[in-house]
N, C-alpha and C positions, 0 to 999 in steps of 0.2 A: 446101744453104744456101749463100747468096752472101755471102762475107766481103768488108763493105767496109774499103778502106784508110782509116786514119785520117790526118789530116794530123799530121806531126810537130810537136810543140809547138815546137821551135825558130823554125819558120816564123812561127808566132804572135808570136814573140819579135821577129824579123826586121820583122813589120808594125808593131810597136809602136815598134821602134827606127827605122823608117823616117820616121815622123812626128816623132819627137824630132831626128833627124838633119836634116829638112827645115825645122824650125821654129827650132830652138836656134840655130844659127850666123847665120841671118838677123837675130838680134837685134843683132848687131855691124853689120851693115850696113845697118841702117836710118838710119844717118848720112849715106851715100851716097846715099840716097833722099830724106830730109828736110833734106840740106845745102842746097840752093837756097832752100827755105823759110825755114830757119832765118835765112840770110844776110839774106834780104829782111826778115825780121821784125825780128831782134836786130842787124842791122848786122855782124856778126863776119865776119872775114875767112875765105876758103877755107882758108888754113893753120892758123888758129886751130881751126876745124872739124875739120879732117883730123887733127889731133894726137889729138883724141878715139879715132878708128880705130886710129892707130899707138899710143896706150895701150893699148887694146883688145888688140892684139895681142900687144903685150909682156906684159900680164898673163895673157893666154892662153898663150903660151909657156912663162913661168916657172911658171904654176900646173899644168901638164901632168905634171911629175914629182910633186909631192905628191897630185894628183888621181888619178895612176896608183896610188899606194901606197894612196890611200884605198879605190879601187875593190877593190883585192886585200883590203884588210883589212875593210872595212864592207859589201862589195857594191855592184853598180851601181844596186840600187833606191833606196838612200839617197842615192847620189850623184846620180843624175838627179833624185830629188826636191828636194835642195838646190839643184841647178842651177836647175830649174824655178822655185822661189822666189825665187832671186836673180834670174833674167830678169824674173819678173812685177815686182818691186820695182824692178829697175834700170831698166827701160824706162819703168814709172810715173814714177819720179824723174826721168828723162832727160825725158819729155814735160812736166815743171815747171820746167825749168832756165831761169834767167834770167842766170846768170852763168857765165863760161866755166868755172871751178873746180865748178860743179854738172855741167856737161857731163862734165868729165873724171873726175870721181868716179863718176857715175852710169853714163855709157856706156863710158868707159875704164876704169873699176875695176869696178864691181859686174857689169855686163853681160858685161865680159872674163871674170870669174870663173864667171859663171853659162854662159857658151860653153864653157869649158874642161871643164864637168861635163856637158855634153849635146852635145858634137860628137864628133869623130873618135877619139878615145882612147876615151871611153865606150862609143859605138856598136859600134866594131871589137872592143875587149875582151870585151865582152858577147857579141856574135854567136859570138866564135871559142870562148868556153865551151860553145856549144851545138853545136858542128859540128866534125867531123872531115874527112868526106869532101867536104862542100859548102861548106865555110869560104870559099873563094874566090868563089863565086858569092853568099854572104850579103853577104860583104865588097863585093862590086861593086853591090849591090843600095843597100847603105848609102851607099856613095861618090854613087851617083847621086842619093840622097835630097838630099845637100847641093845639087846643082847645079839639080834639080829645085826646090827650095825657093826657090833665088835667081832663077831664070828665071820663076818663076809669082808669087812674093810681091814681087817689085820693082816691076813694073806695077802689081799691085793695091794695094801701099801707095801708090803714087804716084796712083793714082786715087782711092784713099780720101783722100788729102791734099788732092787738087783740090777735092773734093765738101765736105769738112769744114774741116780744119785739119791741119797737120802734128801738132800735140799731140793732137788726138782721135785721129788715126790710131795714133799711137803707144799712147795708152791702149788702144784696141780691140786693135792687136797684142799689146800686153803681157797683157791678160786673156786673150784667145783663145789665144795660144801658150802663156803659163805654166800656163793651166788645163789643156790637153792635154797637156803634157808631166807635170805633176803627176800625172794621172789614169794 
């Protein structure tokens, strides 16, 4: 009898985390993709728009400690679910922004918090729970997910914004990324 080797379940976890790690962080960088369109439509300066990214990075950084604690206390599934919901609503709200304070709240605050729940800390700590011998390989795959996501989604979203509008492209990304992460 041929004994077939089953794929270790931890690798399926890494596959799911790969998509989360690819899609989640790009939520923050949609501002770099859509910035020129926003400047043209709303007349805001690059500095004003760029502040949203700065705020998002600060929220991400300061949220990392409580998010890490919550991962240990509540588990990764709940945290990634909350992060996906925050990304979905934050990016949807971003698409509706017509005042700078709305941009700062949605992209700087809500998306920043959502990214903290779906990016490096969550993916790496979750993978580490599944692996002892291949933790480095799993971590490397998940680190690559971010760069693969940035490298493929940036031109894809730019093309989508050219065809539709930055607002429509943001809603499409919010629904797609949010749904995939939540699932």
